N, C-alpha and C positions, 0 to 999 in steps of 0.2 A: 591126387590125380596123377596116376602113372601112365606114361605113354610107351610106345614101342622103343626099343633100344636105339639110341642115336638122337631121339627127340628130347625135348625139354620136359621137365616136370613142373606143372603150373604151381602147385602148392607145395613146393619143396625147394625149388631153386637149384637144380642140378641135373646131371645126366646119369643114366644107369648103364 
C-alpha cells in the first residue's frame, strides 16, 4: 500500500 510522498506506507513500514 503506497501513499503519497511524505505519508507512511502501511504494508512496508517506511516513507518514500
